[in-house]
C-alpha positions in Angstrom: 0.0 0.0 0.0 1.4 3.4 -1.0 2.0 6.0 1.7 -0.9 8.4 2.1 -0.5 11.8 0.7 -1.3 14.8 2.8 -4.1 17.1 1.6 -2.7 20.1 -0.2 -3.0 22.0 -3.4 -0.1 19.9 -4.8 -1.0 17.0 -7.1 -0.6 13.6 -5.5 2.5 11.5 -6.1 2.0 8.9 -8.9 2.9 6.0 -6.7 2.3 3.3 -9.3 4.9 4.9 -11.5 7.3 5.3 -8.5 7.1 1.6 -7.9 7.9 1.0 -11.5 11.0 3.2 -11.4 12.0 1.5 -8.1 11.8 -1.9 -9.7 14.0 -1.0 -12.7 16.5 0.9 -10.5 16.7 -2.1 -8.1 17.4 -4.4 -11.1 20.0 -2.0 -12.5 21.8 -1.8 -9.1 21.7 -5.6 -8.8 23.3 -5.9 -12.3 25.9 -3.3 -11.4 26.9 -5.1 -8.2 27.3 -8.3 -10.3 29.5 -6.2 -12.7 31.7 -5.0 -9.9 32.2 -8.5 -8.5 32.7 -10.2 -11.9 34.7 -8.0 -14.1 38.1 -8.7 -12.4 37.5 -12.5 -13.0 36.3 -11.8 -16.6 39.4 -9.7 -17.4 41.5 -12.5 -16.0 40.3 -14.6 -19.0 41.8 -12.1 -21.4 45.1 -10.4 -22.1 43.8 -7.4 -20.2 44.0 -9.0 -16.8 46.1 -6.1 -15.5 43.5 -3.6 -16.5 41.2 -3.9 -13.5 42.0 -0.5 -12.1 42.3 1.1 -15.5 38.8 -0.1 -16.4 37.3 1.2 -13.2 39.0 4.6 -13.7 38.1 4.8 -17.4 34.4 3.9 -16.8 34.1 6.6 -14.1 35.6 9.3 -16.3 33.5 8.1 -19.3 30.4 8.5 -17.1 31.5 12.1 -16.2 31.3 12.9 -19.9 28.5 10.8 -21.1 25.9 10.9 -18.3 25.2 14.6 -18.6 24.9 14.1 -22.3 22.5 11.2 -21.9 20.5 13.3 -19.5 20.3 16.2 -21.9 19.2 13.9 -24.7 16.5 12.3 -22.5 15.2 15.8 -21.8 15.0 16.6 -25.5 13.1 13.3 -26.0 10.7 14.1 -23.2 9.7 17.6 -24.4 7.4 16.9 -27.2 5.8 13.6 -26.2 7.3 12.5 -22.9 9.3 9.7 -24.6 12.0 9.4 -22.1 11.0 5.7 -21.6 12.1 4.9 -25.2 15.7 5.8 -24.3 15.4 3.7 -21.1 14.3 0.6 -23.1 17.2 1.2 -25.5 19.6 1.1 -22.6 18.1 -2.0 -21.2 18.4 -3.8 -24.6 22.1 -2.7 -24.9 22.8 -3.9 -21.3 21.1 -7.2 -21.7 22.8 -7.9 -25.0 26.2 -7.2 -23.4 25.5 -9.4 -20.3 24.1 -12.3 -22.3 26.9 -12.2 -24.8 29.5 -12.5 -22.0 27.6 -15.3 -20.4 27.4 -17.2 -23.7 31.1 -16.6 -24.4 32.3 -18.1 -21.1 31.7 -21.8 -22.0 33.2 -21.2 -25.5 36.4 -19.7 -23.9 37.4 -23.2 -23.0 37.8 -24.2 -26.7 37.9 -20.9 -28.7 40.0 -17.8 -28.0 37.2 -15.3 -27.5 38.8 -13.4 -24.6 39.4 -10.4 -26.8 35.7 -9.8 -26.9 35.2 -9.6 -23.2 36.6 -6.1 -22.7 34.4 -4.4 -25.3 31.4 -6.2 -24.0 32.1 -5.1 -20.5 32.3 -1.5 -21.8 28.9 -2.0 -23.6 27.4 -3.4 -20.4 28.6 -0.3 -18.5 27.4 2.1 -21.2 24.0 0.4 -21.2 23.7 0.9 -17.4 24.5 4.6 -17.8 21.8 5.0 -20.5 19.3 3.3 -18.2 19.9 4.9 -14.8 20.1 8.6 -15.8 16.6 8.9 -17.5 15.1 6.5 -15.0 16.1 8.6 -12.0 15.0 11.7 -13.9 11.5 10.2 -14.1 11.1 11.1 -10.4 10.5 14.8 -11.5 7.7 13.5 -13.8 6.0 11.5 -11.1 6.3 13.6 -7.9 5.8 17.3 -7.2 9.0 19.0 -6.4 8.3 19.4 -2.6 7.6 15.6 -2.4 10.7 14.4 -4.4 12.5 13.3 -1.3 9.5 11.4 -0.1 9.2 9.5 -3.4 12.9 9.0 -3.5 12.9 7.6 0.1 10.6 4.7 -1.0 12.9 4.1 -4.1 16.0 4.1 -1.9 14.5 1.7 0.6 13.7 -0.8 -2.2 17.0 -0.4 -4.0 19.1 -0.7 -0.8 17.3 -3.9 0.1 17.9 -5.4 -3.3 21.6 -4.3 -3.1 22.0 -6.2 0.2 20.7 -9.4 -1.6 23.0 -8.7 -4.5 26.0 -8.4 -2.3 25.3 -11.6 -0.5 24.6 -13.4 -3.8 27.7 -12.0 -5.5 29.9 -13.2 -2.6 28.9 -16.7 -3.6 30.2 -16.5 -7.2 32.4 -19.6 -6.8 29.3 -21.7 -5.7 26.8 -20.2 -8.1 29.0 -19.9 -11.2 29.6 -16.7 -13.2 27.5 -17.4 -16.2 24.3 -18.2 -14.2 24.8 -15.0 -12.1 25.2 -13.0 -15.3 22.0 -14.4 -16.8 20.1 -13.8 -13.6 21.1 -10.2 -13.6 20.0 -9.9 -17.3 16.6 -11.5 -16.5 16.1 -9.2 -13.5 16.8 -6.2 -15.7 14.2 -7.3 -18.2 11.7 -7.9 -15.4 12.4 -4.4 -14.0 11.9 -2.8 -17.5 8.6 -4.7 -17.9 7.4 -3.5 -14.5 8.2 0.1 -15.4 6.4 -0.3 -18.7 3.4 -1.8 -16.9 3.2 1.2 -14.6 2.4 3.5 -17.5 5.5 5.7 -17.5 4.0 8.2 -20.0 2.0 9.7 -17.1 3.4 13.0 -16.0 2.6 15.8 -13.5 4.7 18.2 -15.6 3.0 20.3 -18.3 4.8 20.4 -21.6 6.3 23.9 -21.7 6.1 26.1 -24.7 9.7 27.1 -24.3 12.7 25.6 -22.5 13.4 27.7 -19.4 16.9 29.2 -19.1 19.3 27.9 -16.4 22.3 29.4 -14.6 25.6 28.0 -15.7 27.0 28.1 -12.2 24.4 25.6 -11.0 25.6 23.2 -13.7 29.1 23.1 -12.2 27.7 23.1 -8.6 25.5 20.0 -9.3 28.5 18.2 -10.8 30.7 19.3 -7.8 28.3 18.1 -5.2 28.1 14.7 -7.0 31.9 14.6 -7.1 32.2 15.1 -3.4 29.4 12.7 -2.5 30.9 10.1 -4.9 34.2 10.3 -3.0 32.4 9.8 0.3 30.2 7.0 -0.7 33.1 5.1 -2.5 35.2 5.5 0.6 32.5 4.4 3.0 31.2 1.4 1.1 34.5 0.4 -0.5 37.6 1.3 1.4 36.4 1.9 4.9 35.8 -1.7 5.9 39.3 -2.7 4.6 40.9 0.3 6.4 39.1 -0.6 9.6 40.3 -4.2 9.3 43.9 -2.9 9.2 43.3 -0.9 12.4 41.4 -3.7 14.2 42.6 -7.1 12.8 40.4 -9.0 15.2 37.2 -7.3 13.7 35.4 -9.1 11.0 34.3 -6.5 8.4 32.7 -8.5 5.6 29.3 -7.7 7.0 29.7 -4.0 7.2 28.7 -2.9 3.7 25.7 -5.2 3.6 24.9 -4.1 7.1 25.0 -0.4 6.3 22.8 -0.9 3.2 20.3 -2.9 5.3 20.0 0.0 7.7 19.5 2.3 4.7 16.6 0.0 3.5 15.0 0.0 6.9 15.5 3.7 7.9 15.0 5.5 4.6 11.2 6.0 4.7 10.8 6.8 8.5 13.9 9.0 8.4 12.5 11.1 5.5 9.1 11.4 7.3 10.8 12.5 10.5 13.0 15.1 8.8 10.6 16.2 6.0 10.3 19.7 7.4 14.0 20.4 6.9 15.6 21.8 3.7 17.1 19.3 1.3 20.4 21.4 1.4 20.6 21.2 5.1 20.1 17.4 5.2 22.7 17.0 2.5 25.3 19.0 4.6 24.4 17.0 7.7 24.9 13.7 6.0 28.1 14.7 4.2 29.6 16.0 7.4 28.5 12.9 9.5 30.1 10.3 7.2 33.8 11.4 7.5 33.2 12.3 11.2 31.9 8.8 12.0 34.6 7.2 9.8 37.2 9.1 11.7 35.8 7.9 15.1 35.9 4.3 13.9 39.4 4.5 12.4 41.2 6.6 15.1 39.5 5.4 18.3 41.1 1.9 18.1 38.1 0.3 19.8 36.3 -2.7 18.5 33.1 -1.8 20.5 33.1 1.8 19.1 33.7 0.6 15.6 30.6 -1.7 15.8 28.5 1.0 17.5 29.0 3.5 14.7 27.9 1.3 11.9 24.2 2.0 12.5 24.9 5.7 12.5 26.9 5.5 9.3 24.0 3.6 7.8 21.6 6.4 8.9 24.0 9.1 7.5 24.2 7.2 4.2 20.4 6.9 4.0 20.1 10.7 4.6 22.5 11.4 1.8 20.9 8.9 -0.7 17.4 10.2 0.1 18.2 13.8 -0.7 20.9 13.7 -3.4 18.7 13.3 -6.5 15.9 15.6 -5.2 18.7 18.2 -4.6 20.1 17.8 -8.1 16.7 18.0 -9.8 16.0 21.2 -7.9 19.1 22.9 -9.1 17.9 23.2 -12.7 14.4 23.7 -14.1 12.3 20.5 -13.9 12.3 20.3 -17.7 16.1 19.7 -17.3 15.7 16.8 -14.8 17.7 14.5 -17.1 20.6 16.9 -17.3 20.7 17.7 -13.6 20.5 13.9 -12.8 23.2 13.2 -15.4 25.5 15.9 -14.0 25.1 14.6 -10.4 25.7 11.0 -11.4 28.6 12.0 -13.7 30.2 13.8 -10.7 29.7 10.6 -8.6 31.4 8.6 -11.4 34.3 11.0 -11.3 34.6 10.6 -7.6 34.6 6.8 -8.0 37.3 7.1 -10.7 39.5 9.3 -8.6 39.2 7.0 -5.6 40.1 4.0 -7.9 43.1 6.0 -9.1 44.2 6.9 -5.6 44.1 3.3 -4.4 45.9 2.1 -7.6 48.7 4.7 -7.1 49.3 3.9 -3.4 49.0 0.2 -3.9 47.2 -0.3 -0.6 44.6 1.4 1.6 46.1 3.6 4.3 43.5 4.4 6.9 44.8 8.0 7.5 45.0 8.7 3.8 41.5 7.3 3.2 40.1 9.5 6.0 41.8 12.6 4.5 40.4 11.7 1.1 36.9 11.4 2.5 37.3 14.8 4.1 38.3 16.2 0.7 35.1 14.9 -0.7 33.2 16.7 2.1 35.0 20.0 1.4 34.2 19.8 -2.3 30.5 18.9 -1.8 29.9 21.3 1.1 31.5 24.3 -0.6 29.4 23.7 -3.7 26.2 23.4 -1.6 27.0 26.6 0.1 27.0 28.3 -3.3 23.3 27.5 -3.7 22.0 28.7 -0.4 20.8 32.0 -1.9 18.6 29.9 -4.1 15.3 28.7 -2.5 15.6 25.0 -2.3 12.9 23.7 0.1 
C-alpha cells in the first residue's frame, strides 16, 4: 500500500509509477553489483588481466562525460511527447545484450580464443547501465511534485538498498553459483524491471509540456557536478575502502558484514527517516549527511576500539540513508524541472568522477592507508559542502 498523501494543493505522487521506477533501478543496481564483482574475473580470462584498475577509472571518467549528455538527450526526447521511456528501453536492450553475450562466451572460452571480446562487451554493459539509470532517475521529477521528491525517493532508496544487500550476498557466492548463471540472472532481473516500469504507464506526468525551455544558470551546472563529485568520493570511501581500512586498524574485527549491514540499515531507515526530517531543507540534510560520514569514519578509524567501531555502523547507515534520500531531489531542484535529465546526469557523472579518482588513488598507493582514506573522504566533504553553500541564496525547500 502506498504511503498516504497529505491534503494540499499539490497533485498527488504517482505511486504506481514510482514503484515501476524503483523496480527498474533495483534491477539496475543488482546488475551493477554483479558487474563490480565479476569484471576482475572476466578480465583474468583475457590479455587485459592487469586492466582492472584502468577499467574502473576509465568507466568513471567516461560517465563524467556521457551521463550529462545522456540526461540532456533524454530531456529533449521528453519535451514533445514524454518519450524518455524509449531511451530507457534502448539502454536495457544494450545492457542485456552485453551481459548475455559475455555469459554465452564463457563456455566457449574453454575451446575458442574469445577473450578479446570480453573487454568491449564489459564497456557495452557499463554504457547500457548509464543509459538506463540517468533517464530512469529523472522520471522522479515527472511522477512527484518538487516538494515531495525526497518522499518519493525515500521509497525508491528503501527498495534499491534492500535489493543491493541481496545482490552483495549473492555475488559473494560466485564460486558456488557460477559466473554465467549469475550474469544471466542479472539480465533476467533487468528485463523484469523494465517490464514492471512499462506496466506502470510511465507516460503519465505531473509536468505540463512547456512552450519554451526555461533558461538555467551555468553556475548551477558546475555546482551540481561538484556536489556529485564530493558525494561520490564519500560513498566510495564508505562502502568500498572503509571496511578494509578498519580491518587494518582492528585485525580482530570481521568487516565483511559492514557494507551489507549499512545498506540494510538504509533500507530500513529511509522512509521513516524522511518522514521524521521532512520539514528540513534538502540542502541542510545534504550537509548534515556529508559531514556525518567522515566524522563517524574518523571515530571508527582513530579510536582503536572494536566496540566503538561496531557501534558507529548503524549511525553510518543512517547518515548514508540521509544522503541517498536527498541527493537526487537536490540535483533536480538545481535546474528547471524540464532539465531533470541533465541535472541527474550531472550529479551521477560527478559521482562517477569521484569513483574514478578513488580508484586512481588506491591504484597509485597500492594499498589502503586508513589515514589517507580519511583525509580523502574529508576532501570529498569539502568539495561537496563548498558547492552546496554556493546554492544557499537559491530557494531549495
